[in-house]
C-alpha positions in Angstrom: -12.6 -5.5 7.6 -15.8 -7.7 7.6 -16.0 -8.5 11.2 -15.4 -5.1 12.7 -18.4 -3.8 10.4 -20.8 -6.5 11.2 -20.1 -6.2 15.1 -20.8 -2.6 14.8 -23.9 -3.0 12.4 -25.1 -5.7 15.1 -24.5 -3.3 18.3 -26.1 -0.1 16.6 -29.1 -1.9 14.6 -32.2 0.4 14.3 -30.5 3.4 15.8 -29.3 6.6 14.3 -25.7 5.0 14.4 -26.2 2.3 12.2 -25.1 3.8 8.9 -21.5 4.1 10.3 -21.0 0.5 9.7 -17.7 1.3 7.7 -16.2 3.5 10.4 -14.5 0.6 12.2 -13.2 -1.1 9.2 -10.0 1.0 8.3 -6.6 -0.1 9.7 -4.6 3.4 10.0 -1.1 2.4 8.6 1.1 5.5 10.2 -0.6 4.7 13.6 -0.5 1.1 13.5 3.2 0.7 12.0 4.1 3.2 14.5 2.6 1.7 17.7 4.2 -1.4 16.6 7.8 0.2 16.3 7.3 1.6 19.7 7.0 -1.8 21.1 10.5 -2.7 20.8 13.3 -3.4 17.9 13.4 -7.1 19.1 10.2 -7.9 17.5 10.5 -9.7 14.1 11.1 -7.7 11.2 8.7 -9.8 9.2 5.8 -8.8 11.8 6.2 -5.1 10.3 6.0 -6.4 6.9 2.6 -8.4 7.7 1.0 -5.5 9.5 2.0 -3.0 6.7 0.9 -5.2 3.9 -2.5 -5.7 5.7 -3.0 -2.0 6.8 -2.4 -1.3 3.2 -5.0 -3.7 1.5 -7.2 -2.7 4.3 -7.0 1.1 3.5 -7.6 0.4 -0.1 -10.8 -1.6 0.7 -11.8 1.4 3.0 -11.6 3.9 0.2 -13.6 1.6 -2.1 -16.2 1.3 0.5 -16.2 5.1 0.9 -16.6 5.2 -2.8 -19.3 3.0 -3.2 -21.6 3.7 0.0 -20.4 7.1 1.4 -20.4 9.2 -1.8 -22.5 11.8 -3.3 -23.7 11.7 -6.8 -21.4 10.6 -9.1 -20.3 12.9 -12.2 -19.8 10.2 -14.9 -17.8 12.8 -17.1 -15.5 14.0 -14.7 -15.2 10.3 -13.8 -14.4 9.5 -17.4 -11.8 12.3 -17.5 -10.0 11.0 -14.7 -9.8 7.4 -16.2 -8.5 9.1 -19.3 -5.9 10.8 -17.1 -5.0 7.3 -15.4 -4.7 5.8 -18.9 -2.4 8.7 -19.9 0.0 7.5 -16.8 0.1 4.1 -18.2 1.1 5.4 -21.5 3.9 7.4 -20.0 5.0 4.6 -18.3 4.9 2.5 -21.4 7.1 5.2 -23.3 9.7 5.0 -20.5 9.2 8.6 -19.4 10.9 9.2 -16.2 10.3 12.9 -15.7 8.9 13.3 -12.1 7.4 16.9 -12.9 5.4 15.5 -15.5 3.7 12.7 -13.7 3.1 15.1 -10.9 1.2 17.4 -13.4 -0.8 14.7 -14.5 -1.5 13.3 -11.1 -2.8 16.7 -9.7 -5.2 16.7 -12.9 -6.4 13.1 -12.0 -6.8 14.3 -8.4 -9.0 17.3 -9.5 -11.3 15.3 -12.1 -11.9 12.4 -9.2 -12.7 15.2 -6.6 -15.0 16.9 -9.2 -16.7 13.2 -10.0 -18.0 13.1 -6.2 -15.7 10.1 -5.8 -13.5 10.7 -2.7 -10.4 12.2 -4.0 -8.0 10.0 -2.0 -8.8 7.2 -4.6 -6.4 9.0 -6.9 -3.5 8.7 -4.7 -4.3 4.8 -4.2 -4.4 4.6 -8.1 -1.3 6.5 -8.8 0.6 5.0 -5.8 -0.1 1.4 -7.3 0.9 2.5 -10.7 4.2 3.5 -9.4 7.2 1.5 -10.5 8.3 -0.3 -7.3 11.1 -2.5 -9.0 14.9 -1.7 -9.4 15.9 -0.7 -12.9 18.6 -2.1 -14.7 21.3 -0.3 -16.6 20.1 -1.8 -19.6 16.6 -0.8 -19.0 17.6 2.6 -18.4 20.2 3.1 -21.7 17.5 3.4 -24.1 16.0 6.7 -22.8 13.9 7.4 -25.7 11.4 10.2 -24.8 12.8 10.4 -21.1 16.2 11.7 -22.4 14.6 14.6 -24.2 12.4 15.7 -21.0 15.3 15.3 -18.9 17.6 17.4 -21.1 20.6 15.2 -20.4 23.6 16.7 -22.0 24.9 14.2 -24.7 28.3 14.7 -26.3 28.8 14.1 -30.0 29.7 10.7 -30.6 28.0 9.4 -27.1 25.1 7.2 -28.6 23.6 7.4 -25.0 24.9 8.8 -21.8 25.4 6.5 -18.8 22.8 6.0 -16.3 22.9 7.9 -13.0 22.9 5.7 -9.9 19.6 7.4 -8.6 18.2 6.4 -12.0 18.5 2.6 -11.2 16.7 3.1 -7.9 12.9 2.2 -8.1 10.8 5.4 -8.4 8.5 4.6 -5.5 11.6 4.2 -3.2 12.7 7.7 -4.5 9.5 9.2 -4.0 9.3 7.7 -0.6 12.6 8.9 0.6 12.1 12.7 -0.9 8.3 12.7 0.7 8.8 10.8 3.9 10.1 14.1 6.1 7.0 16.2 4.9 4.3 13.4 5.2 5.7 12.2 8.5 6.4 15.5 10.5 3.8 17.8 8.6 1.0 16.6 6.8 0.1 13.5 9.0 0.3 15.6 12.5 -1.7 18.5 10.8 -4.6 16.2 9.6 -4.7 14.5 12.9 -4.7 17.7 14.8 -7.0 19.6 12.2 -9.7 16.9 12.0 -9.7 16.0 15.8 -11.6 19.0 17.2 -12.6 17.1 20.3 -12.8 18.6 23.8 -12.1 15.9 26.4 -14.0 16.9 29.7 -16.0 14.7 32.2 -19.0 15.2 30.2 -17.7 14.0 27.1 -16.0 10.9 29.0 -19.4 10.2 30.7 -21.2 10.4 27.4 -19.2 8.0 26.0 -20.4 4.9 28.1 -24.1 6.2 27.1 -23.3 6.5 23.3 -24.1 3.2 21.3 -21.9 4.6 18.6 -18.9 5.1 21.1 -19.4 1.6 22.9 -20.0 0.0 19.4 -16.7 1.2 18.0 -14.5 0.2 21.1 -16.0 -3.3 20.7 -16.1 -3.6 16.9 -12.5 -2.3 16.6 -10.6 -3.9 19.4 -12.4 -7.4 19.0 -13.3 -7.3 15.4 -9.7 -6.5 14.5 -8.3 -9.2 16.8 -10.6 -11.9 15.9 -11.0 -10.9 12.2 -7.1 -10.8 11.6 -5.9 -13.6 13.7 -8.9 -15.8 12.9 -8.7 -15.7 9.1 -4.8 -15.8 9.2 -5.4 -19.0 11.2 -7.6 -20.2 8.7 -5.3 -19.4 5.9 -2.6 -21.4 7.3 -5.0 -24.2 8.3 -6.1 -24.7 4.8 -2.6 -24.4 3.1 -3.5 -20.9 1.6 -0.7 -19.2 3.3 2.4 -19.5 5.8 3.4 -17.9 8.7 6.5 -15.5 7.9 9.7 -17.0 9.6 10.4 -16.4 13.3 6.6 -15.5 13.5 4.6 -17.1 16.1 0.8 -16.7 16.9 1.7 -14.6 19.3 2.9 -12.3 17.1 -0.2 -12.4 14.9 -2.4 -11.9 17.9 -0.4 -8.7 18.8 -0.6 -7.4 15.1 -4.3 -8.1 15.0 -4.4 -5.9 18.4 -2.3 -3.4 17.1 -4.6 -3.0 14.0 -7.2 -1.5 16.3 -5.0 1.8 16.8 -6.1 4.3 14.7 -7.8 7.9 14.1 -7.4 9.4 10.8 -9.1 7.1 8.2 -11.8 6.0 10.4 -12.7 9.7 11.2 -12.7 10.5 7.6 -15.5 7.9 6.9 -17.2 9.0 10.1 -17.8 12.4 8.8 -18.7 11.1 5.6 -21.4 8.6 7.4 -22.9 11.2 10.0 -24.3 14.5 9.3 -25.2 15.0 13.1 -22.0 16.6 14.9 -23.1 14.7 18.0 -22.6 11.1 16.3 -19.2 12.3 15.0 -18.0 13.2 18.4 -19.0 9.9 19.6 -17.1 8.3 16.8 -13.9 10.3 18.0 -14.3 9.3 21.4 -14.7 5.7 20.5 -12.0 5.6 18.2 -9.6 7.2 20.8 -10.9 4.7 23.4 -10.3 1.8 21.2 -6.9 2.8 20.1 -5.8 3.4 23.8 -7.0 -0.1 24.8 -5.7 -1.6 21.9 -2.1 -0.1 22.3 -2.4 -1.4 26.0 -3.5 -4.8 25.2 -0.7 -5.2 22.2 1.8 -3.8 24.6 0.8 -6.9 27.1 0.9 -9.4 24.1 4.0 -8.5 22.5 6.1 -7.5 25.3 5.2 -10.3 27.6 7.9 -13.2 26.8 6.5 -16.6 25.6 6.4 -19.6 28.1 9.7 -21.0 29.0 11.8 -17.7 28.2 
């Protein structure tokens, strides 16, 4: 995240686009993982896990940057209400309440409070997502239903101390939500967001302007070179000093390819650009730069990951 920001800041220093140093930082989860999937099923599964984990943490960091550097005046009272509501979610988890509509209700309230506070409301999704149970439940843990039994209104026959757990109740909550929401997020929300926020007319004048715009040029270099060198370089340092090890069946060619794929993206970076710039011309230059960087990164990743290693 740091290297693309530093490269862009250096290339646009002293100009009107310098305030957008946060634009090239984000790795777009959906586009990056989707691009990796299109490159072929024979890639190691660990590579997708590596890129997905990296992208999630990357986006959390980008949202924190938005909250700290690209937000308007903070309403402390509304932010305090949001924190109390997040605490309420934690209390519901502690009481073993598993009635999803209640969490949805509190979650909407958290979103509204954060929106009112001046902090980007996307942080609500990040916080609630991190609080969602992602571990499988055992029948013993579901057995004592406490408050959740009443909220689910499960029928209990006389003499039954506790009805047996249903199979879906043993499934992690995060997994259930992912399965139920996936069709809507993948085929409705994401396409509508991308189409609704792009708003870019590609013509000869726009494309010619890309080469004269420091913002567009800076984004291409910062995203493609910054992500590639940053991810590959820091991964190498982590392995070199014993902090981490490469996943099974993954070599440095795969890590290099993942670093290149990470430059593919549009939505999150576009959101940052619209926060960073008030001049529509700079926002349009950001769109052109992000689009060009994505095309270059996709082509480079295809070359790296689809080319057989030496000796094969």
